[in-house]
Backbone as JSON Lines, residues from 0, in Angstrom:
{"i":0,"aa":"X","n":[97.86,107.85,102.72],"ca":[98.85,108.17,101.42],"c":[99.8,106.92,102.17]}
{"i":1,"aa":"X","n":[100.25,105.85,100.72],"ca":[101.14,105.14,101.17],"c":[102.39,105.15,101.22]}
{"i":2,"aa":"X","n":[103.05,104.65,102.03],"ca":[104.51,105.04,102.74],"c":[105.5,104.17,101.63]}
{"i":3,"aa":"X","n":[106.01,105.24,100.03],"ca":[107.25,104.04,99.43],"c":[108.34,103.86,99.96]}
{"i":4,"aa":"X","n":[108.75,104.66,101.03],"ca":[110.25,103.87,101.58],"c":[109.89,102.73,102.69]}
{"i":5,"aa":"X","n":[108.9,103.06,103.41],"ca":[108.41,101.67,104.11],"c":[108.26,100.35,103.94]}
{"i":6,"aa":"X","n":[107.76,100.81,102.07],"ca":[106.93,99.64,101.23],"c":[107.77,99.45,100.98]}
{"i":7,"aa":"X","n":[108.98,99.94,100.44],"ca":[110.26,99.31,99.81],"c":[111.16,98.51,101.6]}
{"i":8,"aa":"X","n":[111.47,99.2,102.54],"ca":[112.06,98.51,103.57],"c":[111.58,97.17,103.84]}
{"i":9,"aa":"X","n":[110.08,97.07,103.25],"ca":[109.64,95.69,104.21],"c":[109.56,94.85,103.01]}
{"i":10,"aa":"X","n":[109.79,95.28,101.53],"ca":[110.09,94.48,100.51],"c":[111.7,93.8,100.67]}
{"i":11,"aa":"X","n":[112.39,94.41,100.87],"ca":[113.94,93.94,101.16],"c":[114.41,93.07,102.04]}
{"i":12,"aa":"X","n":[113.26,94.01,103.12],"ca":[113.96,92.96,104.51],"c":[113.01,91.61,104.7]}
{"i":13,"aa":"X","n":[112.22,91.89,104.04],"ca":[111.18,90.12,104.03],"c":[112.2,89.05,103.83]}
{"i":14,"aa":"X","n":[113.39,89.49,102.63],"ca":[114.0,88.38,102.19],"c":[114.61,87.54,103.69]}
{"i":15,"aa":"X","n":[115.61,86.1,103.66],"ca":[116.06,85.83,104.91],"c":[117.44,86.48,105.18]}
{"i":16,"aa":"X","n":[117.92,87.69,104.52],"ca":[119.13,88.5,104.47],"c":[119.33,88.88,105.58]}
{"i":17,"aa":"X","n":[120.31,89.54,106.1],"ca":[120.45,90.73,107.37],"c":[121.62,91.46,106.31]}
{"i":18,"aa":"X","n":[121.66,92.66,106.37],"ca":[121.91,93.86,105.87],"c":[122.77,94.98,107.16]}
{"i":19,"aa":"X","n":[123.35,95.58,106.56],"ca":[124.03,96.79,107.26],"c":[123.41,97.64,106.8]}
{"i":20,"aa":"X","n":[123.56,98.78,107.32],"ca":[122.63,100.19,106.57],"c":[122.99,100.88,105.47]}
{"i":21,"aa":"X","n":[124.21,100.71,105.04],"ca":[124.84,100.97,103.49],"c":[124.36,100.28,102.75]}
{"i":22,"aa":"X","n":[124.2,98.89,102.58],"ca":[123.9,98.12,101.43],"c":[122.46,98.12,101.17]}
{"i":23,"aa":"X","n":[122.05,98.41,102.91],"ca":[120.4,98.32,102.68],"c":[119.4,99.53,102.37]}
{"i":24,"aa":"X","n":[120.57,100.69,102.45],"ca":[119.94,102.08,101.92],"c":[120.45,102.09,100.49]}
{"i":25,"aa":"X","n":[121.16,101.61,99.99],"ca":[121.55,101.21,98.3],"c":[120.55,101.07,97.55]}
{"i":26,"aa":"X","n":[119.78,99.75,97.83],"ca":[118.78,98.84,97.58],"c":[118.15,99.94,97.97]}
{"i":27,"aa":"X","n":[117.54,100.17,98.72],"ca":[115.93,101.12,98.92],"c":[116.02,102.08,97.73]}
{"i":28,"aa":"X","n":[117.76,102.95,97.77],"ca":[117.52,103.88,96.51],"c":[117.34,103.49,95.32]}
{"i":29,"aa":"X","n":[118.33,102.43,95.0],"ca":[117.92,101.97,93.81],"c":[116.11,101.63,93.24]}
{"i":30,"aa":"X","n":[115.69,100.61,94.07],"ca":[113.7,100.78,94.18],"c":[113.4,101.96,94.01]}
{"i":31,"aa":"X","n":[113.6,103.01,94.8],"ca":[113.1,104.01,95.19],"c":[113.11,104.65,93.49]}
{"i":32,"aa":"X","n":[114.48,104.76,93.06],"ca":[114.58,105.31,91.77],"c":[113.99,104.71,90.46]}
{"i":33,"aa":"X","n":[113.44,103.29,90.72],"ca":[113.13,103.02,88.92],"c":[111.88,102.8,89.25]}
{"i":34,"aa":"X","n":[110.87,103.58,90.69],"ca":[109.64,103.67,90.38],"c":[109.31,104.95,90.43]}
{"i":35,"aa":"X","n":[110.83,105.93,90.17],"ca":[110.61,107.12,89.87],"c":[109.96,107.94,91.61]}
{"i":36,"aa":"X","n":[110.02,107.14,92.45],"ca":[109.98,107.6,93.99],"c":[111.05,108.09,94.54]}
{"i":37,"aa":"X","n":[112.01,108.22,94.21],"ca":[112.78,109.11,95.26],"c":[113.46,110.67,94.84]}
{"i":38,"aa":"X","n":[112.41,111.15,95.64],"ca":[111.93,112.86,95.98],"c":[113.25,113.53,96.82]}
{"i":39,"aa":"X","n":[113.47,114.51,96.23],"ca":[114.55,115.13,97.19],"c":[115.85,114.83,96.95]}
{"i":40,"aa":"X","n":[117.09,115.71,98.16],"ca":[118.21,115.31,97.99],"c":[118.13,113.74,98.8]}
{"i":41,"aa":"X","n":[119.9,113.35,98.52],"ca":[119.84,111.51,98.87],"c":[119.89,111.65,100.07]}
{"i":42,"aa":"X","n":[120.71,112.77,101.05],"ca":[120.99,112.97,102.94],"c":[119.32,112.54,103.22]}
{"i":43,"aa":"X","n":[118.4,113.45,102.24],"ca":[117.61,113.32,102.93],"c":[117.06,112.3,103.21]}
{"i":44,"aa":"X","n":[117.07,111.54,101.78],"ca":[116.18,110.24,102.08],"c":[117.01,108.9,103.1]}
{"i":45,"aa":"X","n":[118.25,109.63,103.27],"ca":[118.76,108.33,103.71],"c":[118.38,108.56,105.17]}
{"i":46,"aa":"X","n":[118.02,109.46,105.93],"ca":[117.66,110.16,107.11],"c":[116.31,109.49,107.03]}
{"i":47,"aa":"X","n":[115.1,109.55,106.27],"ca":[113.82,109.11,106.23],"c":[113.76,107.62,106.05]}
{"i":48,"aa":"X","n":[114.89,106.94,105.77],"ca":[115.09,105.29,105.55],"c":[115.59,105.0,106.66]}
{"i":49,"aa":"X","n":[116.25,105.13,107.67],"ca":[116.79,105.43,108.58],"c":[116.03,105.8,109.95]}
{"i":50,"aa":"X","n":[115.4,106.67,109.59],"ca":[114.23,106.48,110.8],"c":[113.04,105.86,110.76]}
{"i":51,"aa":"X","n":[112.14,105.47,109.13],"ca":[111.3,104.21,109.17],"c":[112.18,102.8,109.7]}
{"i":52,"aa":"X","n":[113.43,102.54,109.11],"ca":[114.21,101.28,109.93],"c":[113.89,101.27,111.65]}
{"i":53,"aa":"X","n":[114.08,102.37,111.85],"ca":[113.72,101.73,113.61],"c":[112.87,102.57,113.69]}
{"i":54,"aa":"X","n":[112.01,102.67,113.4],"ca":[110.33,102.89,113.49],"c":[109.93,100.82,113.94]}
{"i":55,"aa":"X","n":[110.37,100.03,112.22],"ca":[110.02,99.31,112.07],"c":[111.02,98.22,113.01]}
{"i":56,"aa":"X","n":[112.06,98.79,113.65],"ca":[113.18,98.08,114.49],"c":[112.33,97.71,116.12]}
{"i":57,"aa":"X","n":[111.45,99.0,116.24],"ca":[110.69,99.62,117.78],"c":[109.66,98.95,117.79]}
{"i":58,"aa":"X","n":[109.38,98.36,116.86],"ca":[107.7,97.25,116.29],"c":[107.82,96.41,116.76]}
{"i":59,"aa":"X","n":[109.68,95.57,116.21],"ca":[109.37,94.54,116.62],"c":[109.64,93.99,115.44]}
{"i":60,"aa":"X","n":[109.25,94.62,113.85],"ca":[109.41,93.78,113.02],"c":[110.44,93.47,112.45]}
{"i":61,"aa":"X","n":[111.35,94.42,112.98],"ca":[113.0,93.9,112.05],"c":[114.05,94.18,113.67]}
{"i":62,"aa":"X","n":[115.13,92.81,113.18],"ca":[115.91,92.57,114.64],"c":[116.96,93.5,114.76]}
{"i":63,"aa":"X","n":[117.96,93.57,115.04],"ca":[119.16,94.97,115.22],"c":[120.39,93.88,115.67]}
{"i":64,"aa":"X","n":[121.25,93.46,115.14],"ca":[122.14,92.89,115.82],"c":[123.39,93.67,115.47]}
{"i":65,"aa":"X","n":[124.23,93.81,116.99],"ca":[125.55,95.12,117.19],"c":[126.23,94.04,117.59]}
{"i":66,"aa":"X","n":[126.7,93.69,116.63],"ca":[128.77,93.3,116.89],"c":[129.74,94.45,116.46]}
{"i":67,"aa":"X","n":[130.18,94.89,117.43],"ca":[131.46,95.45,117.62],"c":[130.71,97.3,117.49]}
{"i":68,"aa":"X","n":[131.13,97.26,116.25],"ca":[130.78,98.56,115.51],"c":[129.86,98.46,114.45]}
{"i":69,"aa":"X","n":[129.73,97.01,113.82],"ca":[128.81,96.61,112.69],"c":[127.09,96.53,113.53]}
{"i":70,"aa":"X","n":[126.32,96.98,112.76],"ca":[124.8,97.02,113.29],"c":[124.2,95.92,112.28]}
{"i":71,"aa":"X","n":[123.79,94.94,112.27],"ca":[122.84,94.34,110.98],"c":[121.64,94.24,111.03]}
{"i":72,"aa":"X","n":[120.69,94.47,110.35],"ca":[118.9,94.27,110.22],"c":[118.62,93.32,109.72]}
{"i":73,"aa":"X","n":[117.58,92.57,110.23],"ca":[116.7,91.24,109.98],"c":[115.92,91.57,110.28]}
{"i":74,"aa":"X","n":[115.01,91.26,108.49],"ca":[113.34,91.41,108.92],"c":[112.9,89.91,109.91]}
{"i":75,"aa":"X","n":[111.71,90.28,110.76],"ca":[111.39,89.4,111.28],"c":[110.3,88.37,110.72]}
{"i":76,"aa":"X","n":[109.8,87.48,110.21],"ca":[109.38,86.88,109.22],"c":[108.04,87.13,109.17]}
{"i":77,"aa":"X","n":[107.19,86.87,110.62],"ca":[106.18,86.6,110.45],"c":[105.2,88.3,110.48]}
{"i":78,"aa":"X","n":[106.15,89.28,111.14],"ca":[105.84,90.4,111.39],"c":[105.99,91.3,109.7]}
{"i":79,"aa":"X","n":[106.64,90.7,109.05],"ca":[106.97,91.53,108.28],"c":[105.45,90.99,106.96]}
{"i":80,"aa":"X","n":[105.37,89.53,106.95],"ca":[104.23,88.57,106.0],"c":[103.24,90.13,106.53]}
{"i":81,"aa":"X","n":[102.62,90.34,107.72],"ca":[101.67,90.95,108.55],"c":[101.84,92.58,107.48]}
{"i":82,"aa":"X","n":[102.84,93.06,107.9],"ca":[103.44,94.61,107.46],"c":[102.65,94.61,106.01]}
{"i":83,"aa":"X","n":[103.43,93.23,105.33],"ca":[103.16,93.49,103.58],"c":[101.94,93.49,103.17]}
{"i":84,"aa":"X","n":[100.86,92.41,104.03],"ca":[99.48,92.47,103.84],"c":[98.87,93.71,103.93]}
{"i":85,"aa":"X","n":[99.77,94.19,105.08],"ca":[98.6,95.92,105.45],"c":[98.9,96.91,104.54]}
{"i":86,"aa":"X","n":[100.24,96.56,104.23],"ca":[100.27,97.67,102.88],"c":[99.61,97.52,101.45]}
{"i":87,"aa":"X","n":[99.5,96.31,101.35],"ca":[99.14,95.99,100.11],"c":[97.47,96.65,100.36]}
{"i":88,"aa":"X","n":[96.95,96.48,101.21],"ca":[95.41,96.32,101.61],"c":[95.54,98.21,101.54]}
{"i":89,"aa":"X","n":[96.32,99.17,102.0],"ca":[96.74,100.26,101.93],"c":[96.66,100.8,100.35]}
{"i":90,"aa":"X","n":[97.3,100.48,100.02],"ca":[97.97,100.51,98.69],"c":[96.72,100.37,97.73]}
{"i":91,"aa":"X","n":[96.05,99.36,97.63],"ca":[94.58,99.31,97.05],"c":[93.64,99.65,97.58]}
{"i":92,"aa":"X","n":[93.0,100.76,98.89],"ca":[92.32,101.65,99.21],"c":[92.64,102.7,98.31]}
{"i":93,"aa":"X","n":[94.1,103.42,98.45],"ca":[94.25,104.73,98.1],"c":[94.23,104.57,96.34]}
{"i":94,"aa":"X","n":[94.38,103.22,95.92],"ca":[94.06,103.21,94.47],"c":[92.53,103.43,93.8]}
{"i":95,"aa":"X","n":[91.88,102.97,94.66],"ca":[90.32,103.29,94.74],"c":[89.9,104.56,95.1]}
{"i":96,"aa":"X","n":[90.82,105.16,95.95],"ca":[90.21,106.53,95.67],"c":[90.43,107.61,95.1]}
{"i":97,"aa":"X","n":[92.07,106.97,94.51],"ca":[92.14,107.91,93.51],"c":[91.43,107.84,92.22]}
{"i":98,"aa":"X","n":[90.86,106.62,92.49],"ca":[90.04,106.74,90.7],"c":[88.56,106.94,91.08]}
{"i":99,"aa":"X","n":[87.9,107.27,92.63],"ca":[86.67,107.46,92.49],"c":[87.32,108.79,92.18]}
{"i":100,"aa":"X","n":[88.09,109.57,93.19],"ca":[88.4,111.09,92.42],"c":[88.37,111.4,91.45]}
{"i":101,"aa":"X","n":[88.92,110.66,90.46],"ca":[89.14,110.95,89.17],"c":[87.65,110.98,88.33]}
{"i":102,"aa":"X","n":[87.1,109.53,88.78],"ca":[85.58,109.68,87.79],"c":[84.78,110.95,88.6]}
{"i":103,"aa":"X","n":[84.93,111.35,89.65],"ca":[84.18,112.32,89.77],"c":[84.16,113.56,89.31]}
{"i":104,"aa":"X","n":[85.83,113.91,88.85],"ca":[85.84,115.16,88.28],"c":[85.29,115.01,86.69]}
{"i":105,"aa":"X","n":[85.19,113.74,86.06],"ca":[85.22,114.08,85.07],"c":[83.28,114.12,84.89]}
């Protein structure tokens, strides 16, 4: 099943900009609400986004820089491109399975 939070993180962090967590979360929240994919409470979503972001940092797909108390996150372009392609394939496979399942019910 495709992961909407990770998809949005990859989409936003694929830009050349770096983000502090709060503005990054605000962007992700807006995008998920536009897609009607923001379920649960905002605090739970904040935790999920942070967890997914740390996973991307651990994979080497996102660089975290710390300047005093400020942490900024920036996507690593080659790794972001790879993740984007993987997610696109996963989304296509998932859609294909859903169509097949719907067709078998008819």
